[in-house]
All heavy atoms as a GROMACS GRO file, in nm:
protein
  621
    1MET      N    1   2.344  -2.168   1.177
    1MET     CA    2   2.283  -2.057   1.245
    1MET      C    3   2.133  -2.085   1.261
    1MET      O    4   2.067  -2.126   1.169
    1MET     CB    5   2.306  -1.929   1.165
    1MET     CG    6   2.264  -1.807   1.239
    1MET     SD    7   2.317  -1.653   1.161
    1MET     CE    8   2.490  -1.678   1.147
    2HIS      N    9   2.081  -2.062   1.378
    2HIS     CA   10   1.942  -2.088   1.410
    2HIS      C   11   1.856  -1.966   1.384
    2HIS      O   12   1.899  -1.854   1.399
    2HIS     CB   13   1.926  -2.127   1.556
    2HIS     CG   14   2.004  -2.248   1.593
    2HIS    ND1   15   1.946  -2.370   1.603
    2HIS    CD2   16   2.135  -2.267   1.621
    2HIS    CE1   17   2.038  -2.460   1.637
    2HIS    NE2   18   2.153  -2.398   1.648
    3LYS      N   19   1.733  -1.989   1.346
    3LYS     CA   20   1.633  -1.882   1.335
    3LYS      C   21   1.537  -1.901   1.452
    3LYS      O   22   1.474  -2.005   1.464
    3LYS     CB   23   1.557  -1.892   1.203
    3LYS     CG   24   1.639  -1.848   1.085
    3LYS     CD   25   1.630  -1.700   1.073
    3LYS     CE   26   1.679  -1.656   0.937
    3LYS     NZ   27   1.671  -1.515   0.921
    4ASN      N   28   1.527  -1.802   1.538
    4ASN     CA   29   1.445  -1.814   1.658
    4ASN      C   30   1.317  -1.733   1.652
    4ASN      O   31   1.248  -1.720   1.751
    4ASN     CB   32   1.526  -1.770   1.780
    4ASN     CG   33   1.645  -1.859   1.804
    4ASN    OD1   34   1.632  -1.980   1.805
    4ASN    ND2   35   1.761  -1.802   1.819
    5GLY      N   36   1.284  -1.675   1.539
    5GLY     CA   37   1.164  -1.593   1.530
    5GLY      C   38   1.189  -1.454   1.585
    5GLY      O   39   1.300  -1.403   1.580
    6ASP      N   40   1.087  -1.395   1.640
    6ASP     CA   41   1.094  -1.257   1.689
    6ASP      C   42   1.127  -1.259   1.838
    6ASP      O   43   1.037  -1.258   1.923
    6ASP     CB   44   0.961  -1.187   1.663
    6ASP     CG   45   0.964  -1.041   1.698
    6ASP    OD1   46   1.074  -0.982   1.701
    6ASP    OD2   47   0.856  -0.984   1.723
    7VAL      N   48   1.255  -1.267   1.872
    7VAL     CA   49   1.298  -1.271   2.011
    7VAL      C   50   1.402  -1.163   2.038
    7VAL      O   51   1.468  -1.115   1.947
    7VAL     CB   52   1.355  -1.409   2.051
    7VAL    CG1   53   1.247  -1.515   2.050
    7VAL    CG2   54   1.469  -1.449   1.959
    8ARG      N   55   1.413  -1.126   2.165
    8ARG     CA   56   1.509  -1.024   2.208
    8ARG      C   57   1.611  -1.090   2.300
    8ARG      O   58   1.586  -1.197   2.355
    8ARG     CB   59   1.439  -0.913   2.286
    8ARG     CG   60   1.320  -0.851   2.220
    8ARG     CD   61   1.238  -0.763   2.316
    8ARG     NE   62   1.194  -0.837   2.434
    8ARG     CZ   63   1.227  -0.804   2.559
    8ARG    NH1   64   1.300  -0.699   2.585
    8ARG    NH2   65   1.186  -0.876   2.660
    9CYS      N   66   1.722  -1.025   2.317
    9CYS     CA   67   1.823  -1.076   2.410
    9CYS      C   68   1.765  -1.091   2.551
    9CYS      O   69   1.797  -1.184   2.622
    9CYS     CB   70   1.945  -0.984   2.413
    9CYS     SG   71   2.046  -0.996   2.264
   10GLY      N   72   1.676  -1.001   2.589
   10GLY     CA   73   1.613  -1.007   2.720
   10GLY      C   74   1.522  -1.128   2.739
   10GLY      O   75   1.485  -1.161   2.851
   11ASP      N   76   1.486  -1.197   2.629
   11ASP     CA   77   1.402  -1.317   2.636
   11ASP      C   78   1.485  -1.443   2.661
   11ASP      O   79   1.429  -1.550   2.678
   11ASP     CB   80   1.325  -1.336   2.505
   11ASP     CG   81   1.230  -1.221   2.475
   11ASP    OD1   82   1.178  -1.160   2.571
   11ASP    OD2   83   1.207  -1.194   2.356
   12CYS      N   84   1.617  -1.429   2.662
   12CYS     CA   85   1.707  -1.544   2.673
   12CYS      C   86   1.750  -1.565   2.818
   12CYS      O   87   1.778  -1.469   2.890
   12CYS     CB   88   1.829  -1.520   2.585
   12CYS     SG   89   1.948  -1.655   2.585
   13GLU      N   90   1.759  -1.690   2.859
   13GLU     CA   91   1.802  -1.717   2.997
   13GLU      C   92   1.951  -1.688   3.017
   13GLU      O   93   1.997  -1.677   3.130
   13GLU     CB   94   1.768  -1.860   3.038
   13GLU     CG   95   1.856  -1.967   2.980
   13GLU     CD   96   1.825  -2.103   3.038
   13GLU    OE1   97   1.718  -2.125   3.096
   13GLU    OE2   98   1.912  -2.191   3.023
   14ASN      N   99   2.027  -1.674   2.909
   14ASN     CA  100   2.169  -1.643   2.920
   14ASN      C  101   2.196  -1.494   2.942
   14ASN      O  102   2.308  -1.456   2.974
   14ASN     CB  103   2.244  -1.687   2.794
   14ASN     CG  104   2.234  -1.836   2.771
   14ASN    OD1  105   2.242  -1.915   2.864
   14ASN    ND2  106   2.215  -1.875   2.646
   15PHE      N  107   2.095  -1.409   2.923
   15PHE     CA  108   2.113  -1.264   2.931
   15PHE      C  109   2.122  -1.218   3.076
   15PHE      O  110   2.042  -1.256   3.160
   15PHE     CB  111   1.996  -1.194   2.863
   15PHE     CG  112   2.006  -1.045   2.868
   15PHE    CD1  113   2.087  -0.976   2.781
   15PHE    CD2  114   1.934  -0.974   2.962
   15PHE    CE1  115   2.097  -0.839   2.786
   15PHE    CE2  116   1.943  -0.836   2.969
   15PHE     CZ  117   2.025  -0.768   2.881
   16THR      N  118   2.222  -1.137   3.105
   16THR     CA  119   2.235  -1.071   3.235
   16THR      C  120   2.275  -0.926   3.211
   16THR      O  121   2.319  -0.890   3.102
   16THR     CB  122   2.342  -1.137   3.325
   16THR    OG1  123   2.471  -1.115   3.266
   16THR    CG2  124   2.318  -1.286   3.342
   17ASP      N  125   2.262  -0.843   3.312
   17ASP     CA  126   2.304  -0.702   3.300
   17ASP      C  127   2.454  -0.690   3.284
   17ASP      O  128   2.503  -0.589   3.232
   17ASP     CB  129   2.259  -0.622   3.422
   17ASP     CG  130   2.107  -0.604   3.426
   17ASP    OD1  131   2.045  -0.610   3.318
   17ASP    OD2  132   2.052  -0.584   3.536
   18GLU      N  133   2.529  -0.791   3.326
   18GLU     CA  134   2.676  -0.788   3.314
   18GLU      C  135   2.724  -0.828   3.175
   18GLU      O  136   2.839  -0.807   3.140
   18GLU     CB  137   2.741  -0.880   3.418
   18GLU     CG  138   2.727  -0.832   3.561
   18GLU     CD  139   2.592  -0.863   3.621
   18GLU    OE1  140   2.536  -0.971   3.592
   18GLU    OE2  141   2.540  -0.778   3.694
   19GLY      N  142   2.637  -0.889   3.097
   19GLY     CA  143   2.675  -0.930   2.962
   19GLY      C  144   2.630  -1.070   2.932
   19GLY      O  145   2.568  -1.136   3.013
   20CYS      N  146   2.664  -1.115   2.813
   20CYS     CA  147   2.624  -1.248   2.769
   20CYS      C  148   2.750  -1.326   2.735
   20CYS      O  149   2.816  -1.302   2.633
   20CYS     CB  150   2.532  -1.237   2.647
   20CYS     SG  151   2.479  -1.397   2.586
   21GLU      N  152   2.782  -1.422   2.818
   21GLU     CA  153   2.902  -1.504   2.799
   21GLU      C  154   2.892  -1.585   2.671
   21GLU      O  155   2.989  -1.602   2.599
   21GLU     CB  156   2.922  -1.596   2.919
   21GLU     CG  157   3.048  -1.679   2.913
   21GLU     CD  158   3.176  -1.596   2.922
   21GLU    OE1  159   3.173  -1.486   2.981
   21GLU    OE2  160   3.278  -1.642   2.869
   22GLN      N  161   2.772  -1.634   2.640
   22GLN     CA  162   2.752  -1.714   2.519
   22GLN      C  163   2.776  -1.630   2.394
   22GLN      O  164   2.835  -1.678   2.297
   22GLN     CB  165   2.613  -1.775   2.517
   22GLN     CG  166   2.595  -1.890   2.614
   22GLN     CD  167   2.589  -1.845   2.760
   22GLN    OE1  168   2.565  -1.729   2.790
   22GLN    NE2  169   2.613  -1.937   2.851
   23ALA      N  170   2.732  -1.505   2.394
   23ALA     CA  171   2.756  -1.417   2.279
   23ALA      C  172   2.905  -1.389   2.264
   23ALA      O  173   2.957  -1.387   2.153
   23ALA     CB  174   2.678  -1.287   2.295
   24ALA      N  175   2.974  -1.368   2.376
   24ALA     CA  176   3.118  -1.344   2.371
   24ALA      C  177   3.191  -1.465   2.312
   24ALA      O  178   3.281  -1.451   2.230
   24ALA     CB  179   3.171  -1.312   2.510
   25GLU      N  180   3.152  -1.586   2.353
   25GLU     CA  181   3.214  -1.708   2.300
   25GLU      C  182   3.185  -1.724   2.151
   25GLU      O  183   3.272  -1.766   2.074
   25GLU     CB  184   3.163  -1.829   2.378
   25GLU     CG  185   3.216  -1.834   2.520
   25GLU     CD  186   3.158  -1.950   2.600
   25GLU    OE1  187   3.096  -2.040   2.539
   25GLU    OE2  188   3.174  -1.948   2.722
   26ALA      N  189   3.062  -1.690   2.108
   26ALA     CA  190   3.029  -1.699   1.966
   26ALA      C  191   3.114  -1.602   1.883
   26ALA      O  192   3.157  -1.635   1.772
   26ALA     CB  193   2.881  -1.670   1.945
   27LEU      N  194   3.143  -1.484   1.938
   27LEU     CA  195   3.227  -1.387   1.868
   27LEU      C  196   3.370  -1.440   1.853
   27LEU      O  197   3.433  -1.422   1.749
   27LEU     CB  198   3.228  -1.253   1.941
   27LEU     CG  199   3.098  -1.173   1.931
   27LEU    CD1  200   3.102  -1.054   2.025
   27LEU    CD2  201   3.074  -1.127   1.788
   28VAL      N  202   3.421  -1.505   1.956
   28VAL     CA  203   3.556  -1.564   1.950
   28VAL      C  204   3.560  -1.669   1.838
   28VAL      O  205   3.655  -1.674   1.760
   28VAL     CB  206   3.596  -1.625   2.086
   28VAL    CG1  207   3.722  -1.709   2.072
   28VAL    CG2  208   3.616  -1.515   2.190
   29LEU      N  209   3.457  -1.752   1.830
   29LEU     CA  210   3.452  -1.855   1.727
   29LEU      C  211   3.444  -1.795   1.587
   29LEU      O  212   3.487  -1.858   1.489
   29LEU     CB  213   3.334  -1.948   1.750
   29LEU     CG  214   3.344  -2.035   1.875
   29LEU    CD1  215   3.214  -2.114   1.894
   29LEU    CD2  216   3.463  -2.128   1.869
   30ASP      N  217   3.393  -1.673   1.576
   30ASP     CA  218   3.387  -1.603   1.447
   30ASP      C  219   3.514  -1.526   1.416
   30ASP      O  220   3.522  -1.455   1.317
   30ASP     CB  221   3.269  -1.505   1.444
   30ASP     CG  222   3.141  -1.570   1.395
   30ASP    OD1  223   3.147  -1.685   1.349
   30ASP    OD2  224   3.036  -1.504   1.402
   31GLY      N  225   3.616  -1.539   1.503
   31GLY     CA  226   3.743  -1.475   1.476
   31GLY      C  227   3.764  -1.341   1.544
   31GLY      O  228   3.866  -1.276   1.523
   32TRP      N  229   3.670  -1.298   1.625
   32TRP     CA  230   3.686  -1.173   1.698
   32TRP      C  231   3.769  -1.199   1.824
   32TRP      O  232   3.763  -1.307   1.882
   32TRP     CB  233   3.550  -1.118   1.739
   32TRP     CG  234   3.470  -1.069   1.622
   32TRP    CD1  235   3.389  -1.145   1.543
   32TRP    CD2  236   3.466  -0.938   1.571
   32TRP    NE1  237   3.333  -1.067   1.445
   32TRP    CE2  238   3.378  -0.939   1.460
   32TRP    CE3  239   3.528  -0.818   1.607
   32TRP    CZ2  240   3.351  -0.825   1.387
   32TRP    CZ3  241   3.499  -0.705   1.534
   32TRP    CH2  242   3.413  -0.709   1.424
   33PRO      N  243   3.844  -1.100   1.868
   33PRO     CA  244   3.920  -1.119   1.993
   33PRO      C  245   3.825  -1.130   2.112
   33PRO      O  246   3.710  -1.089   2.105
   33PRO     CB  247   4.005  -0.991   2.003
   33PRO     CG  248   3.936  -0.892   1.917
   33PRO     CD  249   3.863  -0.968   1.810
   34ARG      N  250   3.875  -1.187   2.218
   34ARG     CA  251   3.793  -1.206   2.340
   34ARG      C  252   3.750  -1.070   2.393
   34ARG      O  253   3.829  -0.979   2.413
   34ARG     CB  254   3.876  -1.279   2.446
   34ARG     CG  255   3.801  -1.310   2.570
   34ARG     CD  256   3.703  -1.422   2.545
   34ARG     NE  257   3.633  -1.451   2.669
   34ARG     CZ  258   3.519  -1.513   2.671
   34ARG    NH1  259   3.463  -1.552   2.562
   34ARG    NH2  260   3.460  -1.537   2.785
   35MET      N  261   3.619  -1.053   2.413
   35MET     CA  262   3.566  -0.929   2.465
   35MET      C  263   3.437  -0.957   2.541
   35MET      O  264   3.381  -1.066   2.528
   35MET     CB  265   3.537  -0.830   2.352
   35MET     CG  266   3.432  -0.880   2.254
   35MET     SD  267   3.397  -0.766   2.120
   35MET     CE  268   3.539  -0.791   2.018
   36ASN      N  269   3.393  -0.861   2.618
   36ASN     CA  270   3.263  -0.872   2.684
   36ASN      C  271   3.155  -0.836   2.584
   36ASN      O  272   3.168  -0.740   2.509
   36ASN     CB  273   3.254  -0.778   2.805
   36ASN     CG  274   3.338  -0.824   2.920
   36ASN    OD1  275   3.370  -0.941   2.932
   36ASN    ND2  276   3.376  -0.732   3.006
   37ALA      N  277   3.050  -0.912   2.582
   37ALA     CA  278   2.936  -0.882   2.496
   37ALA      C  279   2.823  -0.838   2.588
   37ALA      O  280   2.775  -0.917   2.669
   37ALA     CB  281   2.895  -1.004   2.416
   38CYS      N  282   2.786  -0.713   2.577
   38CYS     CA  283   2.681  -0.656   2.662
   38CYS      C  284   2.569  -0.598   2.575
   38CYS      O  285   2.555  -0.476   2.562
   38CYS     CB  286   2.737  -0.548   2.753
   38CYS     SG  287   2.860  -0.607   2.867
   39PRO      N  288   2.490  -0.684   2.512
   39PRO     CA  289   2.382  -0.634   2.429
   39PRO      C  290   2.271  -0.572   2.514
   39PRO      O  291   2.253  -0.606   2.631
   39PRO     CB  292   2.330  -0.759   2.357
   39PRO     CG  293   2.364  -0.871   2.449
   39PRO     CD  294   2.492  -0.830   2.518
   40ASP      N  295   2.197  -0.480   2.455
   40ASP     CA  296   2.080  -0.423   2.519
   40ASP      C  297   1.974  -0.532   2.529
   40ASP      O  298   1.968  -0.620   2.443
   40ASP     CB  299   2.031  -0.305   2.434
   40ASP     CG  300   1.922  -0.228   2.503
   40ASP    OD1  301   1.938  -0.193   2.621
   40ASP    OD2  302   1.818  -0.201   2.438
   41ASP      N  303   1.889  -0.528   2.630
   41ASP     CA  304   1.788  -0.633   2.645
   41ASP      C  305   1.689  -0.636   2.528
   41ASP      O  306   1.628  -0.737   2.501
   41ASP     CB  307   1.715  -0.622   2.778
   41ASP     CG  308   1.626  -0.499   2.788
   41ASP    OD1  309   1.647  -0.402   2.714
   41ASP    OD2  310   1.534  -0.502   2.872
   42SER      N  311   1.678  -0.525   2.455
   42SER     CA  312   1.586  -0.522   2.340
   42SER      C  313   1.655  -0.558   2.208
   42SER      O  314   1.592  -0.554   2.103
   42SER     CB  315   1.523  -0.383   2.328
   42SER     OG  316   1.622  -0.286   2.304
   43ALA      N  317   1.783  -0.595   2.213
   43ALA     CA  318   1.856  -0.631   2.091
   43ALA      C  319   1.795  -0.757   2.029
   43ALA      O  320   1.748  -0.847   2.098
   43ALA     CB  321   2.003  -0.654   2.124
   44ASP      N  322   1.797  -0.763   1.896
   44ASP     CA  323   1.742  -0.877   1.822
   44ASP      C  324   1.827  -1.001   1.847
   44ASP      O  325   1.948  -1.000   1.828
   44ASP     CB  326   1.741  -0.843   1.673
   44ASP     CG  327   1.689  -0.956   1.588
   44ASP    OD1  328   1.614  -1.040   1.638
   44ASP    OD2  329   1.724  -0.960   1.469
   45ALA      N  330   1.763  -1.108   1.891
   45ALA     CA  331   1.834  -1.234   1.918
   45ALA      C  332   1.787  -1.345   1.824
   45ALA      O  333   1.816  -1.462   1.848
   45ALA     CB  334   1.813  -1.275   2.063
   46SER      N  335   1.718  -1.308   1.717
   46SER     CA  336   1.658  -1.409   1.630
   46SER      C  337   1.761  -1.497   1.560
   46SER      O  338   1.730  -1.608   1.520
   46SER     CB  339   1.568  -1.342   1.526
   46SER     OG  340   1.642  -1.257   1.442
   47ARG      N  341   1.885  -1.450   1.545
   47ARG     CA  342   1.987  -1.530   1.478
   47ARG      C  343   2.096  -1.578   1.574
   47ARG      O  344   2.198  -1.629   1.530
   47ARG     CB  345   2.047  -1.449   1.364
   47ARG     CG  346   1.941  -1.413   1.259
   47ARG     CD  347   1.994  -1.331   1.148
   47ARG     NE  348   2.081  -1.413   1.068
   47ARG     CZ  349   2.170  -1.367   0.984
   47ARG    NH1  350   2.185  -1.239   0.967
   47ARG    NH2  351   2.245  -1.449   0.914
   48CYS      N  352   2.074  -1.562   1.702
   48CYS     CA  353   2.174  -1.601   1.801
   48CYS      C  354   2.178  -1.753   1.813
   48CYS      O  355   2.077  -1.816   1.846
   48CYS     CB  356   2.143  -1.539   1.936
   48CYS     SG  357   2.261  -1.585   2.065
   49PRO      N  358   2.293  -1.815   1.791
   49PRO     CA  359   2.300  -1.961   1.799
   49PRO      C  360   2.289  -2.014   1.941
   49PRO      O  361   2.261  -2.132   1.961
   49PRO     CB  362   2.438  -1.993   1.740
   49PRO     CG  363   2.517  -1.870   1.759
   49PRO     CD  364   2.421  -1.755   1.750
   50GLU      N  365   2.308  -1.928   2.040
   50GLU     CA  366   2.303  -1.972   2.180
   50GLU      C  367   2.174  -1.929   2.250
   50GLU      O  368   2.163  -1.940   2.370
   50GLU     CB  369   2.424  -1.917   2.256
   50GLU     CG  370   2.557  -1.963   2.202
   50GLU     CD  371   2.575  -2.114   2.208
   50GLU    OE1  372   2.525  -2.177   2.304
   50GLU    OE2  373   2.637  -2.169   2.117
   51PHE      N  374   2.074  -1.880   2.174
   51PHE     CA  375   1.949  -1.836   2.236
   51PHE      C  376   1.880  -1.952   2.304
   51PHE      O  377   1.863  -2.058   2.247
   51PHE     CB  378   1.855  -1.773   2.133
   51PHE     CG  379   1.726  -1.726   2.194
   51PHE    CD1  380   1.720  -1.603   2.255
   51PHE    CD2  381   1.614  -1.806   2.193
   51PHE    CE1  382   1.602  -1.559   2.314
   51PHE    CE2  383   1.496  -1.764   2.250
   51PHE     CZ  384   1.490  -1.640   2.311
   52ASN      N  385   1.840  -1.930   2.429
   52ASN     CA  386   1.768  -2.030   2.506
   52ASN      C  387   1.657  -1.956   2.580
   52ASN      O  388   1.684  -1.877   2.670
   52ASN     CB  389   1.864  -2.100   2.604
   52ASN     CG  390   1.802  -2.223   2.664
   52ASN    OD1  391   1.697  -2.269   2.623
   52ASN    ND2  392   1.868  -2.277   2.765
   53ALA      N  393   1.534  -1.979   2.542
   53ALA     CA  394   1.421  -1.905   2.597
   53ALA      C  395   1.416  -1.915   2.749
   53ALA      O  396   1.428  -2.023   2.806
   53ALA     CB  397   1.290  -1.957   2.538
   54SER      N  398   1.399  -1.800   2.813
   54SER     CA  399   1.387  -1.798   2.959
   54SER      C  400   1.251  -1.853   2.999
   54SER      O  401   1.158  -1.860   2.918
   54SER     CB  402   1.402  -1.655   3.010
   54SER     OG  403   1.294  -1.575   2.967
   55ALA      N  404   1.238  -1.891   3.125
   55ALA     CA  405   1.111  -1.945   3.174
   55ALA      C  406   0.999  -1.842   3.161
   55ALA      O  407   0.887  -1.877   3.124
   55ALA     CB  408   1.126  -1.990   3.319
   56GLY      N  409   1.028  -1.717   3.188
   56GLY     CA  410   0.928  -1.612   3.177
   56GLY      C  411   0.880  -1.593   3.035
   56GLY      O  412   0.761  -1.571   3.010
   57TYR      N  413   0.972  -1.602   2.939
   57TYR     CA  414   0.935  -1.587   2.798
   57TYR      C  415   0.850  -1.705   2.753
   57TYR      O  416   0.749  -1.688   2.686
   57TYR     CB  417   1.061  -1.575   2.712
   57TYR     CG  418   1.032  -1.561   2.565
   57TYR    CD1  419   0.973  -1.446   2.515
   57TYR    CD2  420   1.064  -1.662   2.476
   57TYR    CE1  421   0.946  -1.433   2.380
   57TYR    CE2  422   1.038  -1.650   2.342
   57TYR     CZ  423   0.979  -1.534   2.294
   57TYR     OH  424   0.953  -1.522   2.159
   58ALA      N  425   0.889  -1.825   2.792
   58ALA     CA  426   0.812  -1.944   2.755
   58ALA      C  427   0.672  -1.938   2.815
   58ALA      O  428   0.574  -1.972   2.749
   58ALA     CB  429   0.885  -2.070   2.800
   59GLN      N  430   0.661  -1.891   2.939
   59GLN     CA  431   0.530  -1.879   3.004
   59GLN      C  432   0.444  -1.775   2.932
   59GLN      O  433   0.325  -1.796   2.910
   59GLN     CB  434   0.546  -1.840   3.150
   59GLN     CG  435   0.415  -1.827   3.224
   59GLN     CD  436   0.432  -1.788   3.369
   59GLN    OE1  437   0.544  -1.768   3.416
   59GLN    NE2  438   0.323  -1.778   3.440
   60ALA      N  439   0.504  -1.663   2.891
   60ALA     CA  440   0.430  -1.560   2.818
   60ALA      C  441   0.378  -1.614   2.685
   60ALA      O  442   0.264  -1.585   2.646
   60ALA     CB  443   0.518  -1.437   2.797
   61LEU      N  444   0.459  -1.694   2.616
   61LEU     CA  445   0.414  -1.755   2.490
   61LEU      C  446   0.297  -1.850   2.513
   61LEU      O  447   0.202  -1.852   2.437
   61LEU     CB  448   0.529  -1.828   2.422
   61LEU     CG  449   0.638  -1.743   2.359
   61LEU    CD1  450   0.745  -1.833   2.298
   61LEU    CD2  451   0.581  -1.650   2.254
   62ASP      N  452   0.306  -1.929   2.621
   62ASP     CA  453   0.197  -2.022   2.654
   62ASP      C  454   0.068  -1.948   2.684
   62ASP      O  455  -0.040  -1.988   2.641
   62ASP     CB  456   0.236  -2.112   2.772
   62ASP     CG  457   0.338  -2.216   2.736
   62ASP    OD1  458   0.359  -2.242   2.616
   62ASP    OD2  459   0.399  -2.272   2.830
   63GLU      N  460   0.078  -1.839   2.763
   63GLU     CA  461  -0.040  -1.761   2.798
   63GLU      C  462  -0.101  -1.695   2.674
   63GLU      O  463  -0.223  -1.691   2.660
   63GLU     CB  464  -0.004  -1.656   2.903
   63GLU     CG  465   0.025  -1.715   3.038
   63GLU     CD  466   0.077  -1.614   3.138
   63GLU    OE1  467   0.090  -1.494   3.104
   63GLU    OE2  468   0.106  -1.654   3.252
   64GLU      N  469  -0.016  -1.646   2.585
   64GLU     CA  470  -0.064  -1.585   2.462
   64GLU      C  471  -0.136  -1.686   2.375
   64GLU      O  472  -0.244  -1.658   2.321
   64GLU     CB  473   0.055  -1.525   2.386
   64GLU     CG  474   0.016  -1.446   2.263
   64GLU     CD  475   0.138  -1.384   2.198
   64GLU    OE1  476   0.210  -1.309   2.266
   64GLU    OE2  477   0.160  -1.411   2.079
   65ALA      N  478  -0.081  -1.805   2.362
   65ALA     CA  479  -0.144  -1.911   2.283
   65ALA      C  480  -0.276  -1.954   2.346
   65ALA      O  481  -0.376  -1.976   2.276
   65ALA     CB  482  -0.050  -2.031   2.269
   66SER      N  483  -0.280  -1.963   2.478
   66SER     CA  484  -0.402  -2.002   2.548
   66SER      C  485  -0.512  -1.898   2.528
   66SER      O  486  -0.628  -1.932   2.504
   66SER     CB  487  -0.371  -2.019   2.697
   66SER     OG  488  -0.488  -2.053   2.768
   67ALA      N  489  -0.477  -1.770   2.535
   67ALA     CA  490  -0.575  -1.664   2.514
   67ALA      C  491  -0.627  -1.666   2.371
   67ALA      O  492  -0.746  -1.647   2.347
   67ALA     CB  493  -0.512  -1.528   2.547
   68ALA      N  494  -0.538  -1.690   2.275
   68ALA     CA  495  -0.580  -1.696   2.134
   68ALA      C  496  -0.674  -1.814   2.111
   68ALA      O  497  -0.774  -1.801   2.038
   68ALA     CB  498  -0.458  -1.707   2.043
   69ASN      N  499  -0.645  -1.929   2.173
   69ASN     CA  500  -0.732  -2.045   2.160
   69ASN      C  501  -0.869  -2.020   2.222
   69ASN      O  502  -0.972  -2.057   2.165
   69ASN     CB  503  -0.669  -2.169   2.224
   69ASN     CG  504  -0.554  -2.223   2.144
   69ASN    OD1  505  -0.542  -2.198   2.025
   69ASN    ND2  506  -0.466  -2.298   2.209
   70ALA      N  507  -0.871  -1.955   2.338
   70ALA     CA  508  -0.999  -1.923   2.404
   70ALA      C  509  -1.081  -1.829   2.317
   70ALA      O  510  -1.203  -1.846   2.302
   70ALA     CB  511  -0.973  -1.863   2.541
   71HIS      N  512  -1.015  -1.730   2.259
   71HIS     CA  513  -1.086  -1.635   2.172
   71HIS      C  514  -1.143  -1.706   2.050
   71HIS      O  515  -1.257  -1.681   2.008
   71HIS     CB  516  -0.991  -1.523   2.128
   71HIS     CG  517  -1.058  -1.419   2.045
   71HIS    ND1  518  -1.058  -1.425   1.908
   71HIS    CD2  519  -1.128  -1.309   2.080
   71HIS    CE1  520  -1.125  -1.322   1.861
   71HIS    NE2  521  -1.169  -1.250   1.963
   72ALA      N  522  -1.068  -1.797   1.993
   72ALA     CA  523  -1.114  -1.872   1.876
   72ALA      C  524  -1.234  -1.959   1.912
   72ALA      O  525  -1.330  -1.970   1.834
   72ALA     CB  526  -1.001  -1.958   1.819
   73ARG      N  527  -1.232  -2.021   2.031
   73ARG     CA  528  -1.345  -2.104   2.074
   73ARG      C  529  -1.471  -2.020   2.092
   73ARG      O  530  -1.580  -2.058   2.048
   73ARG     CB  531  -1.311  -2.179   2.202
   73ARG     CG  532  -1.221  -2.298   2.184
   73ARG     CD  533  -1.215  -2.386   2.308
   73ARG     NE  534  -1.166  -2.316   2.425
   73ARG     CZ  535  -1.038  -2.309   2.461
   73ARG    NH1  536  -0.946  -2.369   2.389
   73ARG    NH2  537  -1.003  -2.244   2.569
   74VAL      N  538  -1.457  -1.904   2.156
   74VAL     CA  539  -1.572  -1.815   2.176
   74VAL      C  540  -1.628  -1.769   2.042
   74VAL      O  541  -1.749  -1.767   2.020
   74VAL     CB  542  -1.534  -1.696   2.266
   74VAL    CG1  543  -1.642  -1.590   2.266
   74VAL    CG2  544  -1.506  -1.743   2.408
   75SER      N  545  -1.540  -1.733   1.950
   75SER     CA  546  -1.584  -1.690   1.816
   75SER      C  547  -1.658  -1.802   1.744
   75SER      O  548  -1.759  -1.778   1.678
   75SER     CB  549  -1.465  -1.645   1.733
   75SER     OG  550  -1.408  -1.530   1.788
   76ALA      N  551  -1.607  -1.924   1.755
   76ALA     CA  552  -1.672  -2.039   1.690
   76ALA      C  553  -1.810  -2.064   1.750
   76ALA      O  554  -1.906  -2.092   1.676
   76ALA     CB  555  -1.584  -2.163   1.701
   77ILE      N  556  -1.823  -2.054   1.880
   77ILE     CA  557  -1.953  -2.074   1.945
   77ILE      C  558  -2.051  -1.966   1.904
   77ILE      O  559  -2.166  -1.994   1.872
   77ILE     CB  560  -1.936  -2.078   2.100
   77ILE    CG1  561  -1.860  -2.206   2.141
   77ILE    CG2  562  -2.071  -2.069   2.170
   77ILE    CD1  563  -1.817  -2.206   2.285
   78LYS      N  564  -2.006  -1.842   1.901
   78LYS     CA  565  -2.093  -1.732   1.858
   78LYS      C  566  -2.139  -1.752   1.714
   78LYS      O  567  -2.255  -1.730   1.680
   78LYS     CB  568  -2.021  -1.597   1.871
   78LYS     CG  569  -2.009  -1.550   2.014
   78LYS     CD  570  -1.942  -1.415   2.019
   78LYS     CE  571  -1.929  -1.365   2.160
   78LYS     NZ  572  -1.864  -1.234   2.167
   79HIS      N  573  -2.048  -1.795   1.629
   79HIS     CA  574  -2.081  -1.819   1.488
   79HIS      C  575  -2.183  -1.933   1.477
   79HIS      O  576  -2.279  -1.926   1.401
   79HIS     CB  577  -1.956  -1.850   1.408
   79HIS     CG  578  -1.983  -1.880   1.265
   79HIS    ND1  579  -2.021  -1.784   1.175
   79HIS    CD2  580  -1.981  -1.998   1.196
   79HIS    CE1  581  -2.040  -1.840   1.057
   79HIS    NE2  582  -2.016  -1.969   1.068
   80TYR      N  583  -2.163  -2.039   1.554
   80TYR     CA  584  -2.250  -2.155   1.549
   80TYR      C  585  -2.391  -2.119   1.597
   80TYR      O  586  -2.490  -2.163   1.543
   80TYR     CB  587  -2.192  -2.267   1.635
   80TYR     CG  588  -2.281  -2.390   1.642
   80TYR    CD1  589  -2.292  -2.476   1.533
   80TYR    CD2  590  -2.353  -2.418   1.756
   80TYR    CE1  591  -2.372  -2.587   1.537
   80TYR    CE2  592  -2.436  -2.530   1.761
   80TYR     CZ  593  -2.444  -2.612   1.653
   80TYR     OH  594  -2.525  -2.723   1.656
   81GLN      N  595  -2.399  -2.034   1.702
   81GLN     CA  596  -2.529  -1.998   1.758
   81GLN      C  597  -2.593  -1.881   1.682
   81GLN      O  598  -2.705  -1.842   1.714
   81GLN     CB  599  -2.513  -1.961   1.905
   81GLN     CG  600  -2.473  -2.081   1.989
   81GLN     CD  601  -2.455  -2.046   2.135
   81GLN    OE1  602  -2.446  -1.929   2.172
   81GLN    NE2  603  -2.452  -2.148   2.220
   82GLY      N  604  -2.521  -1.824   1.585
   82GLY     CA  605  -2.577  -1.719   1.503
   82GLY      C  606  -2.578  -1.582   1.570
   82GLY      O  607  -2.658  -1.496   1.536
   83TRP      N  608  -2.490  -1.559   1.663
   83TRP     CA  609  -2.485  -1.428   1.730
   83TRP      C  610  -2.428  -1.329   1.638
   83TRP      O  611  -2.348  -1.290   1.592
   83TRP     CB  612  -2.407  -1.434   1.859
   83TRP     CG  613  -2.475  -1.511   1.967
   83TRP    CD1  614  -2.601  -1.557   1.968
   83TRP    CD2  615  -2.418  -1.552   2.092
   83TRP    NE1  616  -2.629  -1.624   2.082
   83TRP    CE2  617  -2.517  -1.622   2.162
   83TRP    CE3  618  -2.295  -1.537   2.150
   83TRP    CZ2  619  -2.496  -1.675   2.286
   83TRP    CZ3  620  -2.274  -1.591   2.274
   83TRP    CH2  621  -2.374  -1.660   2.342
   0.00000   0.00000   0.00000
C-alpha cells in the first residue's frame, strides 16, 4: 500500500464524475464483489494504491514550491541587508 501524503480523489487523473475504475478493481482484489466506486472528489486518497497525480495537481504543487522558494529568497536577502 502506498502513502501519497495529503491528496484527494479529485487530485487523481483516474477520478471522473462517473466513478473510479481503479478503485473498483482494487476492491475486487480485496475480496469485495464487483461494484462501481464513486468516491466524492474530496475523499482521502492518501492510501490509494492506484493514485496518479493529475496534471493540474502536479502543476499546483510546482507553483506552491516555486512561491515558497521565492519567499525564502526574499527573506534571506532582507536578513542579509539588515531590513
